N, C-alpha and C positions, 0 to 999 in steps of 0.2 A: 715662334713665341719668344718674347722679348725676356731678357735675363733681369733678374732682380735689380742688379746693378744699374742696368740701363733704365730700369723703370724708376729707381730712385734718384737717378741724375735727372730725368725728365721732371720728376716732381719738384725737384729742388729748383730746377731752371723756371719753373711756372711759378714758383713761390717768389722767387727773386724778381720776376717780371711785374707779379702784382704788387710787391713792395714798392718797387720803383714807380709804378704808376700812382700808388697812393701818395708818395713822396712829392710827386709832381702836381698831381690833380687835387689831392686833399680829401675829396669824397667821390663817390661812384655809386652806380647800381650794378646789378649782376649784367643786365641787358647792355650797358655801355662798356663793362669790362669785357664782356664776350665779344662784342665787336672790335673793340680796340686791340686786344691781344688775340683774336682769332681762335679762342677757345669755346668749347659747347658750354652753354649754361650751366650743365650739371657739374662740370669740372669746375667752373668758377665758384659755384655753391659749394662744392667740396672744400676747395683751397680757402675760400673765405671762413668756413666753419672751423677749419684746422687753425687758421690765424686768429680767430676770435676767441678761441680756448686759451690762447696765449696772451691774449690782451693786446696783440699787434693791430687788430682793426675791431671795430664794434658797429653794432646795428644803429642806424639811425632811422628810427621810427617815423619822425616827421617827414623826412624826404623818401622814406621807404628804400633806403639804400644802405651804404656802409661809409664809414669814415675812419680816419686814423684813430687807433686806439691808445689808451694811457701808456701802455708798455713800450710802444713805438717811440712816443715822446720822451719817455724816461730813457731810453736807450741812445736817442739822438742828442739829448741833453747832455747825458754822461760823456759821450764822445766829444762833443764840442766843448764842455767845460775842461776835460782833462787835456785836451789840446792847448787850451787857453792858459791852464795851469803850467803845463811844461814850458810854455813860451815865456810866460811871466816869470817862473822860477828860475830860469837858466841864469839870468845876471845875478840874482841873488846868491845862488850856490857859488858862482864865481867870486862874489864879495867875500863869502865865508872862506874860501880857499886861499884868496889873496891875504886874507887877515891871519889865517893859521897854517897854511899849506898842508892840510889835511883833506883827504877826498871828501866831498860833499854830496849828498843825494837827497833826492827827493822821493818820497814814497806815496803812493795813493791808495786809498781804502777802497774795496770792493765789497759794497754792502750786501749785495745779494748773496755772494758767495762766503761773507765773513771772514775774508782774506785780504792781503795787499800785495801790491807789485812794487818793486823799485823802478820808477818811470823816467828818471833823468839823473844825470850825475856830471860832476866836474872833477876830474882827478887831480891830486897833488903832484908835486914834481918829485917827490921821493920815489927811488927805485923799489922800495920795500913798501907795497900797497896791495889790496885784496881786489879779485876780480868779482864783483857782485853779479848775482843772477838777475840781469835786467829783464823786465816783464814777464817773471815767472811768478805764478801765485805762492805766496808765503804766509806762514801763519802770523796772526797778531797777537798771539800768546806770548810768543818768544822774542827776545831781543828787544833792544830799546825802540827800534823803528816801530814794531808791533804794538809794545806796551805803551808807547807814547799816544797811540790811537785807541787802544782798547779802554784806557783809563778815562776817556772821555765820551764812551758810547752809553747809551741807555742800558740800564740794568738787565733787561730781558735778552738785549741783543748779546751783553757781555756773558750771561749765563747760557745762552746758546753756544756761543763760541768755545767757551770752557768745556762744556759737554762733549763736544767733539774733537778736542784737541789730544794730541799725543805727546810723546817726549820731544825734548829740544832737538832740532835738526842735527846740530854739530855736537854739543856736549852730552845728548841722550839722558839729560837728568829728567825724572819724571815731573808731571804738573804739579805746582805746589798746591797745598790744600785751598779750599775756597776762601778761607780766612786769611791764609798767607798772601794770597794774590790780593785781596782786597787791601791789606796793609802796604802791599807794593804800590798799587794803584793810588791810595791816597797820598803816599809820599810824593808820587810823579805829579798828581794835581797840585800839591802845595808848592812843589819846587818849581814846576812848569817845564821840566824835562826828564827823560828817562836815561838811565845808563845801565848797560849790560856788558858781560864780557864772555865771549866764546859760545855763546847760545845758538846762533844762527851761523856763524863763520868762526872756526877754531883760531884762536889767537887774536881775534879782533875784539876791539872794545867800540861799541855803539853808544853815541850820544845823541839823542834826538828829541825834538819838541814837536807839539802837534800843529797842525795847520787846519784853519777854519775857513768856511765859505759865508756867504752873505746871510745865511739863515742862523748862523752861529754853530753849525754842526760840524764835527771835526771830519775832515775829507781826506787826511793824509798826514805826512810828517816831513820835517827837514831835519837833517842830522849829518854828522860825521862818521866815519869809519876809521879807526886808528889802531895800528898794531900795539899790542901790549907793551912791547919794548919802548915806546914813545910816550907812555901815560904815567902821569905822576897825580898825587891828590890834588896838587894845586892846579895843574892844567886841565883836570877834569872840570873843576868849577868854571875856569875861565872859558872852556869850550862850551859848557853847558849854557852859560850866560850868552855866547855868541850865537849858538843855535836858536835859542829862545827868542832873542831879539830879532833874528833874521826870520824866523817862523812867524813871528808877529808882523813883520813888515810884509811878507808875502800875504797873510791873512788880510791884513788891512787893503792890500791892492785887490783881493778879491771881495771887499765889501763887508768883512766880517765886523759885527757890532763890536765896539770897544767896551767890554765890560770886564770886571773880575774874573767871572767864570770863564769867559773866552780866553781871556790872556792870564792864566795863572802864573804866580812866581814873580809877575811884574811889580815894580814899584809903583806906589800910589801917587 
């Protein structure tokens, strides 16, 4: 008798093989899939039913078969776009570091999870700097990185994120009231960038601006992380303008429409 681990491993392998085939062939029938992969039709049907429920494949009633589903396309597009964003962002991050010699980081929003990751960074030359949790899911309620994203999300999405958020990761402060949060987000939208201190990383000041895609939707942020010792009221404003300008430059490279709503805080 096969163990449950072995059975699960076999199921995963079959699902991977099926997804690879769809990626290469585009559409198929149970009969074709059975012949190509050497699986009995009943197994193919069971796997396709599983994948259909997740939106990875869907029925093609015209051809009486199956084709790639919307979720498959969505995941593929996300992976492709994020790789492009990282590649495009790197020289812009370097420009920010060259201008201010503070660590510059690119954050990317994960819509399905309602969270974000730090996806790319360029370090400053200073010995005193912070190790950021790269590629780990983080809250968008806290820190300038998260707040520069949530400020430009649809209201329903913001409400859902707020309802599921807990205390700040570093400072442990409780979430602001919904009224207080909206006041914070209005200020960010008017200024074009967010500023926070010690919410995600103790002793660090974050200054971030939103990044938009070709549809005008916020997809992430670009900003600097600075030790509190190196921050003054004067350089906060200068750094804010610096990251806002470079976040706009990256957004324009991604095809974002040039409007007041897309690029808040910009001079007309």
